Backbone as JSON Lines, residues from 0, in Angstrom:
{"i":0,"aa":"M","n":[9.19,-15.16,-24.38],"ca":[8.01,-14.64,-23.69],"c":[8.19,-13.23,-23.43]}
{"i":1,"aa":"K","n":[7.4,-12.38,-23.49],"ca":[7.36,-10.89,-23.43],"c":[7.47,-10.49,-21.86]}
{"i":2,"aa":"K","n":[8.3,-9.61,-21.52],"ca":[8.48,-9.35,-20.07],"c":[7.38,-8.41,-19.71]}
{"i":3,"aa":"T","n":[7.08,-8.49,-18.42],"ca":[5.94,-7.52,-18.1],"c":[6.31,-5.99,-17.8]}
{"i":4,"aa":"G","n":[5.48,-5.03,-18.37],"ca":[5.84,-3.69,-18.15],"c":[5.59,-3.28,-16.65]}
{"i":5,"aa":"K","n":[6.28,-2.14,-16.38],"ca":[6.21,-1.67,-14.9],"c":[4.79,-1.26,-14.41]}
{"i":6,"aa":"L","n":[4.17,-0.66,-15.44],"ca":[2.64,-0.22,-15.16],"c":[1.82,-1.61,-14.96]}
{"i":7,"aa":"E","n":[1.92,-2.44,-15.78],"ca":[1.12,-3.78,-15.71],"c":[1.45,-4.4,-14.41]}
{"i":8,"aa":"A","n":[2.73,-4.37,-13.87],"ca":[3.32,-5.04,-12.77],"c":[2.65,-4.42,-11.59]}
{"i":9,"aa":"I","n":[2.59,-3.23,-11.44],"ca":[2.03,-2.38,-10.42],"c":[0.55,-2.49,-10.31]}
{"i":10,"aa":"L","n":[-0.31,-2.42,-11.45],"ca":[-1.61,-2.57,-11.41],"c":[-2.12,-4.01,-10.96]}
{"i":11,"aa":"W","n":[-1.42,-4.92,-11.46],"ca":[-1.73,-6.35,-10.85],"c":[-1.27,-6.41,-9.42]}
{"i":12,"aa":"S","n":[-0.36,-5.84,-8.88],"ca":[-0.04,-5.69,-7.48],"c":[-1.02,-4.98,-6.59]}
{"i":13,"aa":"I","n":[-1.61,-3.82,-7.25],"ca":[-2.81,-3.39,-6.43],"c":[-3.94,-4.13,-6.45]}
{"i":14,"aa":"A","n":[-4.21,-5.16,-7.55],"ca":[-5.43,-5.87,-7.33],"c":[-5.07,-6.98,-6.37]}
{"i":15,"aa":"L","n":[-3.86,-7.55,-6.22],"ca":[-3.48,-8.54,-5.2],"c":[-2.12,-8.53,-5.06]}
{"i":16,"aa":"P","n":[-1.64,-8.17,-3.93],"ca":[0.02,-8.42,-3.63],"c":[0.37,-9.68,-4.15]}
{"i":17,"aa":"G","n":[1.42,-10.06,-4.81],"ca":[1.83,-11.31,-5.31],"c":[1.57,-11.36,-6.8]}
{"i":18,"aa":"F","n":[0.41,-10.88,-7.37],"ca":[0.22,-11.04,-8.74],"c":[1.38,-10.39,-9.73]}
{"i":19,"aa":"G","n":[1.82,-9.37,-9.29],"ca":[2.95,-8.73,-10.07],"c":[4.28,-9.58,-10.16]}
{"i":20,"aa":"Q","n":[4.42,-10.3,-8.93],"ca":[5.48,-11.3,-8.81],"c":[5.31,-12.28,-9.86]}
{"i":21,"aa":"F","n":[4.21,-13.05,-9.91],"ca":[3.86,-14.0,-10.85],"c":[4.24,-13.48,-12.17]}
{"i":22,"aa":"L","n":[3.63,-12.44,-12.49],"ca":[3.8,-11.84,-13.88],"c":[5.46,-11.65,-14.38]}
{"i":23,"aa":"N","n":[6.21,-11.31,-13.28],"ca":[7.66,-11.26,-13.56],"c":[8.25,-12.58,-13.4]}
{"i":24,"aa":"G","n":[7.53,-13.72,-13.09],"ca":[8.36,-14.96,-13.06],"c":[8.75,-15.28,-11.63]}
{"i":25,"aa":"H","n":[8.61,-14.56,-10.77],"ca":[9.17,-14.83,-9.29],"c":[8.08,-15.41,-8.45]}
{"i":26,"aa":"F","n":[7.84,-16.7,-8.73],"ca":[6.62,-17.43,-8.25],"c":[6.71,-17.63,-6.61]}
{"i":27,"aa":"G","n":[7.95,-18.03,-6.07],"ca":[8.09,-18.06,-4.84],"c":[7.72,-16.73,-4.03]}
{"i":28,"aa":"K","n":[8.15,-15.65,-4.44],"ca":[7.9,-14.43,-3.82],"c":[6.34,-14.17,-3.88]}
{"i":29,"aa":"G","n":[5.79,-14.4,-4.95],"ca":[4.38,-14.29,-5.31],"c":[3.49,-14.89,-4.21]}
{"i":30,"aa":"V","n":[3.8,-16.19,-4.06],"ca":[3.27,-17.01,-3.13],"c":[3.21,-16.54,-1.75]}
{"i":31,"aa":"V","n":[4.49,-16.0,-1.42],"ca":[4.6,-15.51,0.01],"c":[3.97,-14.26,0.09]}
{"i":32,"aa":"F","n":[3.74,-13.44,-0.85],"ca":[3.2,-12.12,-0.67],"c":[1.66,-12.41,-0.59]}
{"i":33,"aa":"I","n":[1.12,-13.39,-1.43],"ca":[-0.34,-13.71,-1.27],"c":[-0.56,-14.25,0.0]}
{"i":34,"aa":"A","n":[0.25,-15.15,0.52],"ca":[0.04,-15.65,1.89],"c":[0.08,-14.45,2.98]}
{"i":35,"aa":"L","n":[0.93,-13.84,2.83],"ca":[1.01,-12.68,3.86],"c":[-0.38,-11.84,3.73]}
{"i":36,"aa":"E","n":[-0.78,-11.55,2.56],"ca":[-2.02,-10.78,2.31],"c":[-3.11,-11.48,3.03]}
{"i":37,"aa":"F","n":[-3.29,-12.73,2.68],"ca":[-4.26,-13.34,3.3],"c":[-4.24,-13.54,5.0]}
{"i":38,"aa":"L","n":[-3.06,-13.73,5.35],"ca":[-2.93,-13.79,6.9],"c":[-3.19,-12.53,7.42]}
{"i":39,"aa":"I","n":[-2.75,-11.36,6.89],"ca":[-3.08,-10.06,7.48],"c":[-4.59,-9.81,7.39]}
{"i":40,"aa":"N","n":[-5.03,-9.93,6.23],"ca":[-6.47,-9.65,5.86],"c":[-7.39,-10.4,6.71]}
{"i":41,"aa":"L","n":[-7.25,-11.61,6.96],"ca":[-8.13,-12.42,7.83],"c":[-8.03,-12.09,9.17]}
{"i":42,"aa":"N","n":[-6.66,-11.79,9.79],"ca":[-6.65,-11.51,11.17],"c":[-7.09,-10.08,11.52]}
{"i":43,"aa":"A","n":[-6.92,-9.18,10.54],"ca":[-7.54,-7.84,10.58],"c":[-9.0,-7.67,10.17]}
{"i":44,"aa":"L","n":[-9.5,-8.82,9.73],"ca":[-11.07,-8.64,9.28],"c":[-11.14,-7.51,8.45]}
{"i":45,"aa":"F","n":[-10.17,-7.42,7.35],"ca":[-10.05,-6.22,6.7],"c":[-11.16,-6.15,5.48]}
{"i":46,"aa":"N","n":[-11.59,-7.23,5.13],"ca":[-12.65,-7.12,4.07],"c":[-14.03,-6.7,4.55]}
{"i":47,"aa":"L","n":[-14.18,-7.14,5.81],"ca":[-15.5,-6.71,6.47],"c":[-15.26,-5.22,6.68]}
{"i":48,"aa":"T","n":[-14.09,-4.86,7.09],"ca":[-13.99,-3.35,7.53],"c":[-14.11,-2.56,6.17]}
{"i":49,"aa":"I","n":[-13.66,-2.92,5.18],"ca":[-13.81,-2.32,3.78],"c":[-15.03,-2.16,3.54]}
{"i":50,"aa":"K","n":[-16.04,-3.42,3.53],"ca":[-17.45,-3.33,3.2],"c":[-18.06,-2.36,4.24]}
{"i":51,"aa":"Y","n":[-17.9,-2.33,5.43],"ca":[-18.71,-1.4,6.3],"c":[-18.17,0.12,5.91]}
{"i":52,"aa":"S","n":[-16.97,0.27,5.66],"ca":[-16.49,1.62,5.44],"c":[-17.04,2.17,4.16]}
{"i":53,"aa":"F","n":[-17.17,1.35,3.02],"ca":[-17.78,1.74,1.65],"c":[-19.29,1.82,1.97]}
{"i":54,"aa":"N","n":[-19.78,1.22,2.78],"ca":[-21.34,1.53,3.03],"c":[-21.57,2.6,4.17]}
{"i":55,"aa":"G","n":[-20.7,3.2,4.48],"ca":[-20.7,4.24,5.34],"c":[-20.97,3.99,6.88]}
{"i":56,"aa":"D","n":[-20.82,2.87,7.25],"ca":[-20.95,2.48,8.55],"c":[-19.63,2.28,9.28]}
{"i":57,"aa":"I","n":[-19.09,3.62,9.59],"ca":[-17.72,3.67,10.04],"c":[-17.57,3.07,11.52]}
{"i":58,"aa":"T","n":[-18.55,3.26,12.32],"ca":[-18.59,2.78,13.64],"c":[-18.38,1.14,13.58]}
{"i":59,"aa":"K","n":[-19.22,0.53,12.75],"ca":[-18.95,-0.88,12.63],"c":[-17.67,-1.25,12.09]}
{"i":60,"aa":"A","n":[-17.25,-0.61,11.19],"ca":[-15.87,-0.82,10.53],"c":[-14.8,-0.6,11.81]}
{"i":61,"aa":"F","n":[-14.86,0.21,12.69],"ca":[-13.95,0.35,13.68],"c":[-14.17,-0.88,14.71]}
{"i":62,"aa":"N","n":[-15.34,-1.25,14.94],"ca":[-15.64,-2.41,15.85],"c":[-15.32,-3.72,15.13]}
{"i":63,"aa":"T","n":[-15.01,-3.91,13.82],"ca":[-14.84,-5.11,13.28],"c":[-13.38,-5.28,13.19]}
{"i":64,"aa":"S","n":[-12.63,-4.2,12.91],"ca":[-11.11,-4.2,12.5],"c":[-10.21,-4.41,13.63]}
{"i":65,"aa":"D","n":[-9.09,-4.96,13.36],"ca":[-7.99,-5.33,14.51],"c":[-6.78,-4.43,14.0]}
{"i":66,"aa":"P","n":[-6.73,-3.19,14.48],"ca":[-5.57,-2.39,14.04],"c":[-4.23,-2.82,14.32]}
{"i":67,"aa":"Q","n":[-4.09,-3.84,15.4],"ca":[-2.71,-4.45,15.33],"c":[-2.13,-5.2,14.21]}
{"i":68,"aa":"W","n":[-3.3,-5.82,13.53],"ca":[-3.05,-6.59,12.31],"c":[-3.02,-5.52,11.09]}
{"i":69,"aa":"L","n":[-3.95,-4.81,11.16],"ca":[-4.19,-3.89,10.15],"c":[-2.91,-3.06,9.72]}
{"i":70,"aa":"M","n":[-1.92,-2.8,10.74],"ca":[-0.91,-1.96,10.61],"c":[0.07,-2.54,9.75]}
{"i":71,"aa":"F","n":[0.12,-3.75,9.64],"ca":[1.12,-4.6,8.84],"c":[0.63,-4.41,7.33]}
{"i":72,"aa":"Y","n":[-0.46,-4.24,7.11],"ca":[-1.03,-4.29,5.41],"c":[-0.19,-3.29,4.65]}
{"i":73,"aa":"P","n":[-0.21,-1.81,5.03],"ca":[0.4,-1.06,4.06],"c":[2.02,-1.42,3.84]}
{"i":74,"aa":"C","n":[2.6,-1.94,4.71],"ca":[4.02,-2.16,4.43],"c":[4.19,-3.46,3.56]}
{"i":75,"aa":"V","n":[3.41,-4.61,3.55],"ca":[3.37,-5.81,2.8],"c":[2.91,-5.24,1.41]}
{"i":76,"aa":"Y","n":[1.81,-4.49,1.4],"ca":[1.2,-4.08,0.22],"c":[2.11,-3.19,-0.7]}
{"i":77,"aa":"M","n":[2.69,-2.11,-0.02],"ca":[3.54,-1.17,-0.78],"c":[4.87,-1.93,-1.06]}
{"i":78,"aa":"F","n":[5.39,-2.8,-0.41],"ca":[6.4,-3.57,-0.84],"c":[6.38,-4.49,-1.98]}
{"i":79,"aa":"A","n":[5.16,-5.18,-1.85],"ca":[4.78,-6.13,-3.06],"c":[4.79,-5.29,-4.39]}
{"i":80,"aa":"M","n":[4.26,-4.11,-4.13],"ca":[4.23,-3.15,-5.39],"c":[5.44,-2.7,-5.9]}
{"i":81,"aa":"Y","n":[6.39,-2.31,-4.83],"ca":[7.77,-1.84,-5.26],"c":[8.54,-2.99,-6.03]}
{"i":82,"aa":"D","n":[8.43,-4.25,-5.31],"ca":[9.06,-5.38,-5.91],"c":[8.73,-5.65,-7.19]}
{"i":83,"aa":"A","n":[7.4,-5.78,-7.41],"ca":[6.84,-6.06,-8.8],"c":[7.53,-4.89,-9.76]}
{"i":84,"aa":"Y","n":[7.35,-3.65,-9.39],"ca":[7.85,-2.63,-10.24],"c":[9.27,-2.79,-10.63]}
{"i":85,"aa":"K","n":[10.12,-2.85,-9.43],"ca":[11.56,-3.18,-9.69],"c":[11.95,-4.14,-10.64]}
{"i":86,"aa":"F","n":[11.21,-5.22,-10.48],"ca":[11.74,-6.44,-11.36],"c":[11.07,-6.54,-12.68]}
{"i":87,"aa":"A","n":[10.13,-5.74,-13.05],"ca":[9.59,-5.65,-14.46],"c":[10.44,-5.08,-15.47]}
{"i":88,"aa":"D","n":[9.97,-5.13,-16.45],"ca":[10.87,-4.78,-17.71],"c":[11.2,-3.35,-17.67]}
{"i":89,"aa":"G","n":[12.41,-3.07,-18.09],"ca":[12.69,-1.73,-18.18],"c":[13.66,-1.25,-17.05]}
{"i":90,"aa":"P","n":[14.26,-0.23,-17.05],"ca":[15.28,0.27,-16.06],"c":[14.36,1.03,-14.85]}
{"i":91,"aa":"S","n":[14.72,0.88,-13.72],"ca":[14.23,1.56,-12.76],"c":[14.91,2.84,-12.36]}
{"i":92,"aa":"P","n":[14.3,3.89,-12.4],"ca":[14.83,5.19,-12.12],"c":[15.48,5.13,-10.68]}
{"i":93,"aa":"P","n":[16.56,5.98,-10.44],"ca":[17.29,6.1,-9.06],"c":[16.3,6.57,-8.13]}
{"i":94,"aa":"L","n":[16.47,5.78,-7.05],"ca":[15.55,6.21,-5.77],"c":[14.2,5.89,-6.09]}
{"i":95,"aa":"S","n":[13.83,5.01,-6.89],"ca":[12.46,4.73,-7.19],"c":[11.52,4.29,-5.98]}
{"i":96,"aa":"F","n":[12.4,3.61,-5.03],"ca":[11.63,3.06,-3.95],"c":[11.04,4.04,-2.91]}
{"i":97,"aa":"L","n":[11.57,5.39,-2.93],"ca":[11.02,6.37,-1.94],"c":[9.66,6.45,-1.89]}
{"i":98,"aa":"P","n":[8.98,6.68,-3.09],"ca":[7.36,6.95,-3.19],"c":[6.69,5.73,-2.46]}
{"i":99,"aa":"F","n":[7.08,4.49,-2.71],"ca":[6.54,3.47,-2.01],"c":[6.74,3.42,-0.63]}
{"i":100,"aa":"A","n":[8.13,3.66,-0.09],"ca":[8.3,3.52,1.18],"c":[7.58,4.73,1.98]}
{"i":101,"aa":"F","n":[7.76,5.92,1.49],"ca":[6.81,6.89,2.35],"c":[5.46,6.75,2.26]}
{"i":102,"aa":"S","n":[4.97,6.16,1.2],"ca":[3.5,5.72,1.24],"c":[3.13,4.85,2.25]}
{"i":103,"aa":"A","n":[4.05,3.89,2.2],"ca":[3.72,2.62,3.36],"c":[3.77,3.51,4.87]}
{"i":104,"aa":"Y","n":[4.84,4.29,5.02],"ca":[4.73,5.13,6.5],"c":[3.44,6.05,6.55]}
{"i":105,"aa":"F","n":[3.17,6.68,5.57],"ca":[2.04,7.56,5.84],"c":[0.63,6.87,5.97]}
{"i":106,"aa":"V","n":[0.59,5.84,5.14],"ca":[-0.79,4.87,5.21],"c":[-0.8,4.31,6.84]}
{"i":107,"aa":"T","n":[0.23,3.71,7.18],"ca":[0.39,3.22,8.49],"c":[-0.03,4.33,9.46]}
{"i":108,"aa":"I","n":[0.56,5.4,9.57],"ca":[0.27,6.49,10.27],"c":[-1.28,6.94,10.23]}
{"i":109,"aa":"G","n":[-1.84,6.84,9.01],"ca":[-3.26,6.91,8.8],"c":[-4.16,5.94,9.36]}
{"i":110,"aa":"I","n":[-3.67,4.75,9.55],"ca":[-4.33,3.78,10.51],"c":[-4.2,4.02,11.8]}
{"i":111,"aa":"M","n":[-3.06,4.41,12.3],"ca":[-2.86,4.64,13.77],"c":[-3.74,5.96,14.19]}
{"i":112,"aa":"F","n":[-4.03,6.85,13.44],"ca":[-4.85,8.17,13.9],"c":[-6.2,8.13,13.3]}
{"i":113,"aa":"S","n":[-6.55,7.05,12.65],"ca":[-7.99,6.85,12.2],"c":[-9.15,6.81,13.04]}
{"i":114,"aa":"D","n":[-8.87,6.71,14.52],"ca":[-10.04,6.83,15.27],"c":[-10.03,8.2,15.95]}
{"i":115,"aa":"R","n":[-9.23,9.07,15.6],"ca":[-8.9,10.57,16.24],"c":[-9.24,11.51,15.22]}
{"i":116,"aa":"V","n":[-9.26,11.21,14.04],"ca":[-9.28,12.35,13.1],"c":[-10.57,12.42,12.4]}
{"i":117,"aa":"S","n":[-11.21,13.64,12.32],"ca":[-12.41,13.94,11.68],"c":[-12.37,15.19,10.82]}
{"i":118,"aa":"F","n":[-13.01,15.15,9.84],"ca":[-13.15,16.5,8.88],"c":[-14.54,16.99,8.95]}
{"i":119,"aa":"F","n":[-14.76,18.23,9.4],"ca":[-16.06,18.68,9.64],"c":[-17.09,17.91,10.21]}
{"i":120,"aa":"G","n":[-16.42,17.14,11.25],"ca":[-17.4,16.33,12.14],"c":[-17.55,14.97,11.57]}
{"i":121,"aa":"I","n":[-17.1,14.61,10.56],"ca":[-17.15,13.37,9.71],"c":[-15.91,12.56,9.91]}
{"i":122,"aa":"M","n":[-16.0,11.37,10.53],"ca":[-14.97,10.53,10.68],"c":[-14.54,9.64,9.51]}
{"i":123,"aa":"P","n":[-13.51,9.81,8.76],"ca":[-13.21,8.92,7.48],"c":[-13.13,7.23,8.02]}
{"i":124,"aa":"G","n":[-12.52,7.03,9.11],"ca":[-12.55,5.62,9.56],"c":[-11.1,5.05,9.05]}
{"i":125,"aa":"P","n":[-11.22,3.6,9.32],"ca":[-9.98,2.83,9.32],"c":[-9.59,2.6,7.76]}
{"i":126,"aa":"V","n":[-10.45,2.83,6.83],"ca":[-10.17,2.48,5.43],"c":[-9.98,3.84,4.67]}
{"i":127,"aa":"W","n":[-10.85,4.7,4.84],"ca":[-10.61,6.03,4.1],"c":[-9.49,6.95,4.45]}
{"i":128,"aa":"L","n":[-9.28,7.19,5.74],"ca":[-8.11,8.0,6.3],"c":[-6.86,7.46,5.78]}
{"i":129,"aa":"P","n":[-6.66,6.21,5.86],"ca":[-5.31,5.88,5.56],"c":[-5.25,5.98,3.98]}
{"i":130,"aa":"M","n":[-6.32,5.65,3.21],"ca":[-6.33,6.08,1.79],"c":[-5.92,7.48,1.57]}
{"i":131,"aa":"L","n":[-6.45,8.47,2.27],"ca":[-6.19,9.83,2.1],"c":[-4.73,10.02,2.32]}
{"i":132,"aa":"F","n":[-4.13,9.44,3.39],"ca":[-2.72,9.57,3.88],"c":[-1.69,9.02,2.7]}
{"i":133,"aa":"L","n":[-2.45,8.4,1.8],"ca":[-1.34,7.92,0.54],"c":[-1.12,9.06,-0.19]}
{"i":134,"aa":"I","n":[-1.79,10.17,-0.32],"ca":[-1.51,11.16,-1.14],"c":[-0.28,12.0,-0.55]}
{"i":135,"aa":"P","n":[-0.35,12.49,0.77],"ca":[0.99,13.18,1.23],"c":[2.21,12.06,1.27]}
{"i":136,"aa":"G","n":[1.98,10.77,1.44],"ca":[3.1,9.8,1.41],"c":[3.81,9.74,0.05]}
{"i":137,"aa":"L","n":[2.86,9.79,-1.04],"ca":[3.47,9.83,-2.54],"c":[4.09,11.12,-2.57]}
{"i":138,"aa":"A","n":[3.5,12.26,-2.3],"ca":[4.06,13.67,-2.4],"c":[5.5,13.64,-1.74]}
{"i":139,"aa":"A","n":[5.43,13.22,-0.54],"ca":[6.82,13.21,0.32],"c":[7.8,12.26,-0.39]}
{"i":140,"aa":"G","n":[7.38,11.17,-0.74],"ca":[8.5,10.25,-1.51],"c":[9.01,10.79,-2.8]}
{"i":141,"aa":"F","n":[8.11,11.43,-3.66],"ca":[8.52,11.99,-4.83],"c":[9.25,13.17,-4.65]}
{"i":142,"aa":"G","n":[8.85,14.0,-3.62],"ca":[9.57,15.3,-3.41],"c":[11.06,14.98,-2.86]}
{"i":143,"aa":"I","n":[11.12,14.03,-1.99],"ca":[12.5,13.84,-1.53],"c":[13.24,13.16,-2.44]}
{"i":144,"aa":"R","n":[12.72,12.4,-3.29],"ca":[13.51,11.77,-4.64],"c":[14.05,12.92,-5.39]}
{"i":145,"aa":"F","n":[13.08,13.79,-5.7],"ca":[13.42,14.79,-6.55],"c":[14.54,15.72,-5.96]}
{"i":146,"aa":"L","n":[14.47,16.02,-4.73],"ca":[15.52,16.92,-4.08],"c":[16.92,16.11,-4.11]}
{"i":147,"aa":"L","n":[16.72,14.82,-3.75],"ca":[18.11,14.07,-3.64],"c":[18.77,13.94,-4.98]}
{"i":148,"aa":"I","n":[18.01,13.68,-6.06],"ca":[18.41,13.64,-7.45],"c":[19.0,15.09,-7.85]}
{"i":149,"aa":"R","n":[18.28,16.06,-7.56],"ca":[18.45,17.39,-8.04],"c":[19.74,17.87,-7.47]}
{"i":150,"aa":"F","n":[19.76,17.85,-6.01],"ca":[20.84,18.48,-5.29],"c":[22.04,17.71,-4.92]}
{"i":151,"aa":"Y","n":[21.76,16.4,-5.01],"ca":[22.99,15.59,-4.51],"c":[23.37,14.5,-5.59]}
{"i":152,"aa":"K","n":[22.77,14.79,-6.81],"ca":[23.21,14.0,-7.95],"c":[23.09,12.5,-7.74]}
{"i":153,"aa":"V","n":[22.21,11.96,-7.02],"ca":[22.21,10.49,-6.58],"c":[21.59,9.79,-7.71]}
């Protein structure tokens, strides 16, 4: 059987945490990640929050979501992606966990501040702002990784 490539594992993990683990043959972890995804998703009412956000009804998205549960989502989601990436075929570069970890931190911060941040009077809400915070999270993770490899020969 051909091993799963890293890109394929990440893309399936984006679709649903746990799918990348199934592709890598780690069925126990896959079941745990899917169960956690459903537990958090249902308790946070995340699918409705996504629906309202994508339809531009940010007030309804805020009123629907449970931020206490929603804050667990980025960590589980990003860790499932990292785990699928790490165990897929091919070597993992040194410190490859940093972009995933910093993305989880920044997206969680985006959730925490989503009810206070607006751009030009427009509030992105509990879905869009955390998605925007993914960009500086990735930049910080890749930047710190680069600096550590470059200057500390990690």
